[in-house]
C-alpha positions in Angstrom: 0.0 0.0 0.0 1.2 3.5 -0.8 1.7 6.2 1.8 -0.5 9.3 2.0 2.3 11.5 0.7 2.7 9.2 -2.4 -1.1 9.3 -3.1 -1.1 13.1 -2.7 1.8 13.5 -5.1 0.5 11.2 -7.7 -2.9 12.8 -7.8 -4.5 9.4 -8.7 -7.7 10.4 -6.9 -7.6 7.4 -4.6 -9.4 8.2 -1.4 -7.9 5.6 0.8 -8.0 6.5 4.4 -4.7 6.2 6.3 -4.4 4.2 9.5 -3.5 6.4 12.4 -0.2 5.6 14.0 1.7 7.5 16.7 4.1 9.0 14.1 1.4 9.9 11.5 1.1 13.7 11.2 -2.3 15.2 12.1 -2.8 16.7 8.7 -2.4 13.3 7.1 -5.6 12.2 8.8 -7.7 14.5 6.7 -9.3 12.8 3.7 -7.5 13.4 0.5 -10.4 15.1 -1.1 -10.5 17.8 1.6 -6.8 18.5 1.3 -7.1 18.7 -2.5 -10.0 21.1 -2.2 -7.9 23.3 0.1 -5.2 23.6 -2.6 -7.6 24.9 -5.3 -7.3 28.6 -5.9 -10.1 30.8 -4.6 -12.2 32.9 -7.0 -10.5 36.2 -7.8 -11.9 39.5 -6.6 -12.1 40.7 -10.2 -14.5 37.9 -11.0 -16.8 38.9 -8.1 -17.0 42.4 -9.5 -18.7 41.1 -12.6 -21.5 39.3 -10.7 -24.4 41.6 -9.7 -24.6 42.2 -6.0 -28.2 41.0 -5.9 -27.0 37.5 -6.9 -24.3 37.5 -4.2 -26.4 38.8 -1.4 -29.8 37.6 -2.4 -32.7 39.7 -3.4 -34.8 39.0 -0.3 -32.1 40.2 2.0 -31.7 43.4 0.0 -35.4 44.1 0.4 -35.1 43.4 4.1 -32.1 45.7 4.5 -34.0 48.7 3.2 -35.4 50.6 6.2 -38.2 53.1 5.9 -37.4 56.0 8.0 -40.8 57.6 7.7 -43.2 56.0 10.1 -45.8 55.8 7.3 -48.8 57.5 8.7 -47.0 60.2 10.7 -45.9 62.2 7.6 -49.4 62.6 6.2 -51.3 62.8 9.5 -53.2 66.0 10.3 -53.3 67.6 13.8 -56.9 66.5 14.3 -56.1 62.9 13.3 -53.1 62.9 15.6 -55.3 64.0 18.5 -58.1 61.6 17.7 -55.6 58.7 17.5 -54.0 59.5 20.9 -57.3 60.3 22.5 -58.6 56.9 21.5 -55.4 55.3 22.7 -55.5 56.9 26.1 -59.2 56.0 26.5 -58.3 52.3 26.1 -55.2 52.2 28.4 -55.4 49.5 31.1 -51.9 49.6 32.7 -49.1 52.0 33.6 -46.6 50.7 31.1 -49.1 51.2 28.2 -49.9 54.8 29.5 -46.2 55.8 29.8 -45.4 54.3 26.4 -48.3 56.2 24.8 -47.2 59.5 26.5 -43.6 59.0 25.3 -44.8 58.5 21.8 -47.3 61.3 21.9 -44.8 63.9 23.3 -42.1 62.8 20.8 -43.9 64.5 18.0 -43.4 68.2 17.1 -47.0 68.8 18.2 -48.5 69.8 21.5 -51.5 67.6 22.1 -54.9 69.2 22.2 -56.9 69.6 25.5 -59.1 66.5 24.8 -56.0 64.3 24.3 -54.5 65.6 27.6 -57.8 65.0 29.4 -57.9 61.4 28.1 -54.3 61.0 29.3 -55.1 62.4 32.8 -58.1 60.1 33.1 -56.0 57.2 32.1 -53.5 58.1 34.8 -56.3 58.1 37.3 -57.6 54.8 36.0 -54.3 53.1 36.5 -54.0 55.0 39.9 -50.7 56.8 39.2 -50.5 60.4 40.4 -46.8 60.9 39.5 -47.6 60.2 35.8 -50.5 62.7 35.9 -48.2 65.4 37.4 -45.6 64.6 34.7 -48.1 65.1 32.0 -48.2 68.8 33.0 -44.4 68.9 33.1 -44.4 67.6 29.6 -46.9 70.2 28.5 -44.7 72.9 30.1 -41.7 71.7 28.0 -43.7 71.4 24.8 -45.4 74.7 24.6 -43.6 77.8 23.2 -44.2 80.2 26.1 -45.6 80.5 29.6 -48.9 82.0 28.3 -49.7 78.8 26.4 -48.9 76.7 29.4 -51.2 78.9 31.5 -54.0 78.5 29.0 -53.7 74.7 29.3 -53.8 75.0 33.1 -56.9 77.2 33.0 -58.6 74.9 30.5 -57.8 71.8 32.6 -58.5 73.3 36.0 -61.9 71.7 36.5 -60.5 68.2 35.6 -57.4 68.8 37.8 -59.7 69.6 40.7 -61.9 66.6 40.0 -59.0 64.2 39.9 -56.9 66.0 42.6 -53.9 66.4 40.4 -51.6 69.3 41.5 -48.9 70.8 39.3 -45.3 70.7 40.3 -45.4 74.4 40.8 -48.3 74.1 43.2 -46.6 71.3 45.1 -43.3 73.1 45.6 -44.5 76.8 45.6 -42.6 77.6 42.4 -43.5 80.3 39.9 -44.5 79.4 36.4 
């Protein structure tokens, strides 16, 4: 029987498997076909340039890699549709996480929510029994409006609801000026 080295040199294509002995090198234990495949040259980079990238990557992964940065409905949504959507959302809130997630999303827009939307959010805060979130709604309004006059208009409009629910503002709690 010929040795592995002789079979490799002759290239006869014989795929006999060597018997492992203590002095047999580890690389000799690999099948001959694997070693021969390792010797074949890899495709050149110049050949890869001629293949369209869609064939290399796969068309489905290209479509999945495209990310739509517009949220879809947000770009075309009117102010009244925005308020209607969030008013309905806050009317259906059943737990604190849902309420806080909705408030984060609502206040992330470049819009200040209308009074009915804020009323629905305050009632949702009462429904889940979370006074700190109700107080933070007013803090969020104070940050979103352009001036103190607008914030005062919100406070005046929501005064009956605040009294009904017992929601103080941060300024009332700490005796701060607007």
